[in-house]
C-alpha positions in Angstrom: 93.2 86.1 98.3 93.7 84.5 94.8 95.4 81.1 94.7 98.5 82.5 93.1 98.9 85.3 95.8 101.1 84.7 98.8 99.6 85.5 102.2 101.1 88.0 104.5 103.0 86.2 107.3 103.2 87.6 110.8 105.6 85.8 113.1 107.0 86.3 116.6 110.7 86.1 117.6 112.2 86.4 121.1 113.6 90.0 121.3 117.2 88.7 121.3 116.8 86.9 118.0 117.8 88.6 114.6 115.4 88.2 111.7 118.4 87.5 109.5 119.5 84.6 111.5 119.9 81.3 109.6 117.2 79.5 111.8 113.9 78.8 110.1 111.0 81.1 110.7 108.7 80.1 113.4 105.1 79.2 112.7 103.2 82.1 111.2 99.8 83.7 111.4 98.6 84.4 107.8 96.6 87.3 106.6 95.1 88.5 103.3 96.5 91.9 103.8 99.4 93.9 105.4 96.8 96.0 107.1 95.1 93.1 108.8 98.5 91.7 109.9 99.6 95.1 111.3 96.3 95.4 113.2 96.7 92.0 114.8 100.4 92.7 115.7 99.4 96.0 117.3 96.4 94.7 119.2 97.4 91.3 120.5 99.8 90.4 123.3 102.3 87.7 122.2 103.7 85.2 124.7 106.9 86.0 126.4 107.2 89.5 125.2 108.2 88.3 121.7 108.7 90.8 118.9 106.5 90.8 115.7 108.0 90.5 112.3 105.9 90.7 109.1 106.7 89.2 105.7 104.8 90.8 102.8 103.7 88.8 99.7 106.7 90.4 97.9 109.1 89.0 100.4 109.8 92.2 102.2 110.4 91.9 105.9 108.8 94.6 108.1 110.5 95.1 111.5 108.8 96.3 114.6 109.4 100.1 113.9 107.9 99.7 110.4 104.9 97.8 111.7 104.4 100.5 114.4 104.6 103.3 111.8 102.0 101.6 109.5 99.7 101.4 112.6 100.2 105.1 113.4 99.4 106.0 109.7 96.3 103.9 109.8 95.2 105.6 113.1 95.6 109.1 111.5 92.9 108.4 108.9 
């Protein structure tokens, strides 16, 4: 990752929480690529059955169905 490149951030929210809520985002796991963050989200078991949300370097927010689809596409190759 270059110094001017933002990391991919993976965070976990309780299932009842909306990503658009005004609360601050919880602490994140940072990755160099979306692929690495997706792999972590799909292979790790978060505490309390929380839901993964991923923020890309471009500021896009990927919700669980999108993360799952990226994982499925990766598995197909």
